[in-house]
C-alpha positions as CSV (number, residue, x, y, z in Angstrom):
1,M,7.8,-52.8,-44.7
2,K,5.7,-51.6,-47.5
3,N,7.2,-49.3,-50.1
4,I,5.7,-45.8,-50.0
5,S,6.8,-43.1,-52.4
6,K,9.4,-40.8,-50.7
7,A,8.0,-38.0,-52.9
8,S,4.5,-38.5,-51.5
9,I,5.8,-38.4,-47.9
10,S,7.9,-35.3,-48.6
11,I,5.1,-33.4,-50.2
12,L,2.6,-34.3,-47.5
13,T,5.0,-33.4,-44.7
14,I,6.0,-30.1,-46.3
15,I,2.3,-29.2,-46.8
16,S,1.3,-30.0,-43.2
17,L,4.2,-27.9,-41.8
18,F,4.0,-25.1,-44.5
19,I,0.5,-24.1,-43.6
20,L,1.4,-23.7,-40.0
21,G,3.4,-20.5,-40.5
22,G,0.9,-18.6,-38.5
23,C,1.0,-15.7,-41.0
24,F,-1.6,-16.6,-43.6
25,D,-4.6,-14.6,-44.2
26,F,-7.4,-17.2,-44.5
27,G,-10.1,-14.8,-45.5
28,S,-13.2,-14.4,-43.5
29,D,-13.3,-15.4,-39.8
30,T,-15.5,-18.4,-39.2
31,G,-16.6,-19.5,-35.7
32,T,-17.4,-22.9,-34.4
33,S,-21.0,-24.0,-34.2
34,T,-21.4,-25.1,-30.6
35,T,-23.5,-24.0,-27.6
36,A,-22.4,-21.3,-25.2
37,E,-22.6,-23.7,-22.3
38,S,-19.6,-25.7,-23.5
39,D,-16.0,-24.7,-24.0
40,T,-15.4,-27.5,-26.4
41,G,-17.2,-28.4,-29.6
42,V,-16.8,-31.0,-32.4
43,Y,-15.6,-30.2,-35.9
44,Q,-16.5,-32.9,-38.3
45,T,-16.6,-33.8,-41.9
46,N,-17.7,-36.9,-43.7
47,D,-14.2,-38.4,-43.1
48,F,-13.2,-37.3,-39.6
49,S,-13.9,-35.4,-36.4
50,L,-11.9,-33.3,-33.9
51,N,-12.7,-31.9,-30.5
52,I,-12.0,-28.1,-30.6
53,P,-12.3,-25.1,-28.3
54,T,-15.4,-23.0,-29.2
55,R,-13.3,-19.9,-29.0
56,W,-10.8,-21.0,-31.7
57,E,-11.5,-20.2,-35.4
58,V,-12.4,-22.9,-37.9
59,I,-11.1,-22.1,-41.3
60,D,-12.2,-24.6,-43.9
61,K,-11.6,-25.0,-47.7
62,N,-14.2,-22.4,-48.6
63,D,-12.3,-19.7,-46.7
64,F,-8.7,-20.6,-47.8
65,T,-6.7,-18.2,-49.9
66,S,-4.5,-19.4,-52.8
67,E,-1.6,-19.7,-50.3
68,V,-3.0,-22.7,-48.6
69,P,-2.1,-26.0,-50.3
70,G,-5.0,-28.0,-51.8
71,E,-4.4,-31.1,-49.6
72,T,-5.3,-29.1,-46.5
73,V,-8.8,-29.9,-45.2
74,V,-9.1,-27.5,-42.3
75,V,-7.2,-25.1,-40.1
76,I,-8.2,-24.5,-36.5
77,R,-6.6,-21.3,-35.3
78,N,-6.2,-19.7,-31.8
79,N,-8.4,-16.6,-31.5
80,V,-5.5,-14.9,-29.6
81,K,-3.4,-13.7,-32.5
82,N,0.4,-13.3,-32.3
83,E,2.4,-11.0,-34.5
84,T,5.0,-13.7,-35.3
85,F,3.2,-17.0,-34.8
86,T,-0.4,-17.8,-34.0
87,A,-1.0,-21.3,-32.5
88,N,-3.0,-23.5,-34.8
89,V,-3.8,-27.1,-35.9
90,N,-4.4,-28.4,-39.4
91,V,-5.5,-31.6,-41.1
92,V,-4.0,-32.6,-44.4
93,K,-5.3,-35.5,-46.5
94,R,-3.5,-37.1,-49.4
95,S,-4.0,-40.2,-51.5
96,L,-1.3,-42.8,-51.2
97,E,0.0,-44.7,-54.2
98,E,0.9,-47.7,-52.1
99,N,-0.6,-49.3,-49.0
100,A,0.6,-48.5,-45.5
101,D,-0.7,-48.7,-41.9
102,S,-0.9,-45.7,-39.6
103,R,2.2,-46.7,-37.5
104,E,4.3,-47.4,-40.6
105,Y,3.3,-44.2,-42.2
106,A,4.0,-42.3,-38.9
107,N,7.6,-43.7,-38.8
108,L,8.2,-42.8,-42.5
109,V,7.0,-39.2,-42.1
110,G,8.8,-38.8,-38.8
111,N,12.1,-40.0,-40.3
112,R,11.6,-37.6,-43.3
113,Q,11.0,-34.7,-40.9
114,K,14.2,-35.4,-38.9
115,S,16.3,-35.3,-42.1
116,G,14.4,-32.5,-43.8
117,L,13.9,-29.9,-41.1
118,V,16.4,-27.6,-39.5
119,D,17.3,-27.9,-35.8
120,Y,14.9,-30.8,-35.4
121,S,14.7,-32.0,-31.8
122,D,12.4,-34.8,-30.4
123,I,10.4,-33.8,-27.4
124,K,8.1,-36.9,-27.1
125,K,7.2,-39.9,-29.1
126,E,4.5,-42.1,-27.6
127,E,2.6,-45.1,-28.9
128,S,-1.1,-44.2,-29.2
129,T,-4.2,-45.5,-30.8
130,I,-6.3,-43.9,-33.6
131,V,-10.0,-44.6,-33.8
132,I,-10.8,-45.5,-37.4
133,G,-14.4,-46.5,-37.8
134,D,-15.3,-48.6,-34.8
135,K,-11.7,-49.9,-34.2
136,E,-8.7,-48.6,-32.4
137,V,-5.6,-49.0,-34.5
138,P,-1.9,-48.5,-33.3
139,G,-0.4,-45.2,-34.1
140,Y,2.1,-42.6,-32.8
141,F,1.9,-39.2,-31.2
142,L,4.9,-37.0,-31.7
143,V,6.0,-33.7,-30.2
144,F,9.1,-32.0,-31.7
145,D,10.8,-28.6,-32.2
146,A,12.1,-27.6,-35.7
147,R,12.5,-24.8,-38.2
148,K,11.4,-25.2,-41.8
149,T,14.5,-23.3,-42.9
150,S,17.4,-21.7,-41.1
151,Q,15.8,-18.3,-41.4
152,D,12.5,-19.4,-39.9
153,Q,11.7,-19.2,-36.2
154,L,11.7,-22.3,-34.0
155,V,8.3,-23.9,-33.8
156,R,6.9,-26.7,-31.5
157,Y,4.9,-29.3,-33.4
158,W,2.4,-31.9,-32.2
159,Q,1.5,-34.6,-34.8
160,T,-0.5,-37.8,-35.2
161,Y,-1.1,-39.8,-38.4
162,A,-3.8,-42.0,-39.7
163,V,-4.2,-44.1,-42.8
164,K,-7.6,-45.4,-44.1
165,D,-7.8,-47.2,-47.4
166,Q,-5.6,-45.3,-49.7
167,N,-5.7,-42.0,-47.8
168,A,-3.1,-40.6,-45.4
169,Y,-4.0,-38.0,-42.8
170,I,-1.5,-35.9,-40.9
171,V,-2.9,-33.8,-38.0
172,T,-0.3,-31.2,-37.0
173,G,-0.5,-28.6,-34.3
174,A,2.0,-25.8,-33.9
175,S,3.0,-23.0,-31.6
176,S,5.9,-20.9,-30.5
177,P,8.0,-23.0,-28.0
178,G,7.3,-20.2,-25.5
179,E,3.5,-20.5,-25.8
180,S,1.5,-20.8,-22.5
181,E,1.1,-24.3,-21.1
182,S,-2.7,-24.0,-21.4
183,T,-2.4,-23.3,-25.2
184,S,0.0,-26.2,-25.6
185,N,-2.4,-28.5,-23.8
186,I,-5.3,-27.3,-26.0
187,I,-3.2,-28.1,-29.1
188,E,-2.3,-31.5,-27.8
189,N,-5.9,-32.3,-27.0
190,I,-7.1,-31.3,-30.4
191,V,-4.5,-33.4,-32.2
192,K,-5.1,-36.4,-30.0
193,S,-8.9,-36.2,-30.5
194,F,-8.7,-36.9,-34.2
195,R,-11.0,-39.7,-35.3
196,L,-11.6,-41.2,-38.7
197,K,-15.1,-42.4,-39.6
């Protein structure tokens, strides 16, 4: 197994979970740019794409406040706000100091989360594939419950991971564990739709 800096994994994991608190003010509201005939659109950058519901907000770097860590690329947020936690998905990108593949990186981050989060509980871990360029590469899709600290509320997380060249991506969805099944399915679909170009 290749040696990846524990500090890099910790920082990236904390960033991806930190921005999912559901309480940030991201500045101006930005909508998706899709047609009215479709409930789903595509959010894309030069690096990746995601299938997202047209009714959810897209908040990109131009609209972030200083509270959002610099490694965050985009936040997709449910348009149905909740006083304590608004369902959302984010993509974090960080440069790696050492090489790793997507599955190895997923295992390292997953192990770090198990030991670093409070009340961590696995819900699902399944083998998956991530599209990188024109290839499907092995990866993992995780669902788990956890608290960032003992004072925080319990949150359900959906995650997938991808590594291309020297860049690691963590795609993390989050909601209250009591969220509706339809919102949970939307989050899972967004996370699983992640594709690297």
